[in-house]
N, C-alpha and C positions, 0 to 999 in steps of 0.2 A: 052311541057317542061318535061324533065325527073325529077323524084323526087330526092330531095337532100339526099345524103347518108352521114351519120355520120361515121367518122373513127378516130382511134387513131392517134396521131402524128407519122409521118414517122420514126423519130429517135427511138421512143419507140418500134415500130413494128420491126424495123431492129435489135435492141438489143435483143428482145425476140427471134427472129428467130435464131440469132447467138448463143444465149445461148442454145436453144433447139438442134441445130445441133451439137454443141460441146458436149452436154450431150449424144446425141445419138452415136456420134463417140467413146466416152469413153466406151460405153457399148458393142461395137463389139469386141468379143474375137478373131475373125479371124484376126484382124489387130494388136493384141497385140504382142509386140516384147519381146525377152528375156531380162530380167533385167540385165543380166551380160554383155551385149554388149554395145557398144558406140552408142548413138542415135544422128543422125544428126538433127539439129534444126536451126531455124533462130531466131535472137533476135532483140529487139528494145530497145531504151533507155527510161527510165522513165523521163518525163519532169515535170517542176514545181519548187517549192521552192521559194527562194528569187529572186526578179528581181529588177534591178536598173533602175530608170527612168532618164530623161534628167536632168542634174544639174541645179538648180535654183541659180541665181546670186544675191547677196545682196551687196549693195555698202557701203563703209566705208572710213574713213580717217586714214592713218597710223599715229600713235603717239608714243611718248616715253613711254616705260613700267614704268620707274621711272620718275616722274615729280612732281612738287610742285608749288603752288601759294603762295608766301611768303607774310606775313603781319607782322605789328608791334602789340604788345599787349598793347601799350600805344599810346596816341595821341600826336601830336606835329608837328613841321615844319621840312621837309626834308632838312637837311643842307649839307650832303655829300652823294655822290653816285659814288664811285671810279670805277665802272664797266660800260662797254658799251654793246650795243646790240650785241649778237653773241659771246661775250667773254667767254672763257673757264675758269672756276674757280675750286678750290680745296676745300675739306671739311674744314670749319673753316675760309675761307676767308671772309673779311668784304665786304658786298655788299652795305650797306647804313647805315647812322647815322641820328638819329632824335634828335631834340632839344626840350626839355620841361623844362621851367624854374623852375618847382616845384620838379623835380626829385632829383637833387643834394642836395638842401637844406633839403629835406625830409630825405635823407640818413644821412646827417650831424646831423640833429636834433635827429634822432633815435640813432645814435652812441653816442652823448653827453648824452642823457637820460640814456642809458645803463651804461655809465661810471659813471654817478652820482649815480645810484642805486648800482653799484658795490662798490663804496666808502662807501655808507651808510651801505651796508650789511657787509663789512669787519669791520667797526666800531662797528656794532651791535654784530658781532661774538666775537670781542675782549671784549666788555662789558659783554657779557654773560659768557665768560671764567673767567673774574675777579669776577663776581658775584657768579659763581659756587664755586670758591675757598673760597670766603667770607661766602657762605652759609654753607660750611662744618665747618667753625669756629663759626657759629651761629650769624654772624653779619648781613647777609641779610636773609630776610624771604623767605619762600617758594613761597608766592604770588608774591613778587617782581621778583624773579627768573623766574617764569612762564610768567610774563608780558614782561620781556626782551626777553625770548625765542620766544614769540608770535610775537613781533616786528621784530625779526631777520628772522623768517619764512615768515612773510609777505613781507619783503624786498626780500627774495629769490624768491617768486612767482612773484613779480613785475619785478625782474630782468629777469626771464624767458619770461615774456610778452614783455619786452623791446628787448630781443634778437630776438624774433619772428618778432617784428616790424622792427628791423634793417635788418633782412633777407629779409623781403618783400620789403623794400625800395631799398635794393641792387639789388634784382631780377628785380624790375621795371626799375632801372637805366640800368641794363644789357640789358633789352628788348628794349632799345632805340638804340641798335646796332644790325643790321640785318646781320647774318652770313650764309654762305652756308651750308646746312645740308648734302650735298653729292657733289661729283665731277660731273660737268655737264656744260651745256652751257646756257647762259642767253638768253631766248627765247623771252621775251617781257619786256619792261619797261613801267609801267603803271602810274607812278607819276614822275613829273619833280622836279628839285631842287627848294627850297623855297616854295613849295606847302604845304598846311596844310593837314596832314594825320590823319584820325580818326583811333581809335583802331579797328583792324580787317579789315581795308580796304586793298585790294590787291595792292601790290607795284610793284612786278615783278614776272615773271614765269621762273622757272629753270627746265631743262630737262636733263636727262642722255643719253649719246650716246650708252650705252651698250646694250640696248634691245629695240625692237619695237613690237607694238601690234596694232590690229585694232578691233574695236567694231562694230558688225553688229546687226541689229534687225530683228527678224524672227517672223512669226505668231505662235500662240500656237500649231497648229496642226503639225508643223515641229520640235518641241522640242524633240519628240520621235525619230527623225532621226539623232540627234547629241548627243555626249557624251564627257565627259572630257577625254582628251588624243587622241581624234579622229583627224586624219589628213585631212585637207581640202585644195583644190587648191585656190590660191590667184592670180588673174590676175591684171596686171598693166593697168589702164584705158588708159593712154597716149600711150601705146605701146601694143596693143592687140595681135600682132603677137609674142610677147615674150613668152617664155615657162613659165607657171605659177610657182610661188613659192609654197612651201608646208608649210602651217601653222598648228598649233596644238591648239585645243580647250583647254583653261585653266579654263574658268568659264562659267557657264550657269545659267541664272536667273531662279528663282523659278516661278511657275505658279501664275497668278493673277486672281482675281475674276472679273476684269474689262473686259467686252466683247470686243473683237477686238483689245486688246492692243498688241503691238509688244514687244517681250522679248529680252533683250540684250544677245548676245553671244560674249565672248571675245576670240580672236584668237591671239596666240603668233606667231611672225614671225622669221625666221632665222636671225642670226646676219649678218650685212653688206649686206642685201638683198634689202630693200626698204628704202627710206628716209622719215623722219617725215614730215607730211603734204601732202603726196602724196595720190591721190585718187586711190582706188583699188576696186575690186569686189571679193567677197568670194563665192565659190560654195558650195551649200548644195544639196546633191543628195538623194531624197526620196527613200526608199527601201520598197517594198510591197511584201506581201506573195501571190504568184500566185498558182493556183490550181495544184495539182499533178495528172497527167494523164498518162494512158497507152493505147496501141492500143486495140481496141475492141476485136480483135481476140486473145489477150493474156489472156483474162478472161475465167476461167474455172468454170463451175457450177456443183455441185453434191449434194448429200444428206446433206453434212456438210456445204454447203454454197458456196460462190464465193472465188476464189483464183487465183494467178498467179504463174508461175514458174520463180524464180529468178536464174540466172546463176552466180556462183562465183567459180573461180578456176576450170572451166570446169565441175562443178557439179551443177545439177539443184535441187533447194530446193523449196518446195511448201510454199507460203506465203499467209495467208488469207488476203483478202481485203474486204472493204465494198464499193459497188458502189453507187455513189451519183447521177450522171446523165450522159447522153450521149452528147458529143460535137463532131459532125461530125463523123469521123471514130475513134475517141478516146473516152474514158470514164473517167470521173473524179472520183477519189477514195479517201477514207480516208486512208492515207498511212499505219498507224500502224508501222510495221517493214520496210515497203518499203520506200526508200529514192530516191530523184531526182538523176539521174545519174546511178541508178542500171540498169542492163540488164535483160529484161524479154523475155521469149520465146513467139513468136506469130505464129510459124509454126513448125509442128513436134510433137505436144503435144499428139497425139493419141497413140504414142508408148512410152510415158514418164511417169515415176512414180517418187515419191519423192526420191532423193538421187542418181539418175542415172547420170552416166558420159556422157557428151554430147560433140558433135563436132559442133562448130558454123560454119555455111556456109555463 
């Protein structure tokens, strides 16, 4: 058996040989051309930069952008519901009425109490005015005048309390009538007539036809690939051959400390495009940074380091680069001033200096 020979990786040897051969070619003065002439070169494109992967699809249900689940703030029995399922309503329209036997008497009692206090206050005010005139004549003492003023001020404070109680009773009575907060369509009726309704219990759902949106949930590592204002394709599940609509990201949930949790992303849909309740899929395309590479033959090495010649407007400029590693017939570089899409010279460099006018073949 022959002894095992240790050798450097083939790609590394190839790179070293190419660098040495290029360096040697640069040193031959017999092949140098006049700098005033046009140099014929061949160029190749710098590759790399951002690359888009296959879109990932996330499912969601189209819903109204403006919607509300309506409730009463008081409890009672549902006595009236003048709307039907699917009916269109305008702002301020009566949707339902609740009966609570304690609400109207509470308002009447608060109003009567306020009226009583107003009468007592007016009487106390007139009494104080008479006593103030008599006090000037010396008939009523200072102490009696102060007592009358204190009783009048106490009645004023009680009257303010009664006004607040009347306002509260009035508001509670108004809360027994459910009105539409905006123009829309009755989407669901959750309580039937003559049923008892607790305070805060959902009674019906209302949605506006003016806007549509869809909420999707994406893993945390994809949050960096979406941003507010970004446009995303939206496919209709029931007709996958249909051209996708274009949605716009309007909200992105903040990151969470819970591992593996999905994060909501809200996408606004164009007007009159998709119906509420329709299943859809929203595409999110991850974008990754790919390595910047140039042909191995384009790299020049000299005493100052490694560089390439970038051609712009038929003029070659020397751009320093830092070589990372060899990938086949190309090398990965740290770009610096070099950008993906730039044209670099890979043939004809032996007659080329910085600033030469070139002719691309």
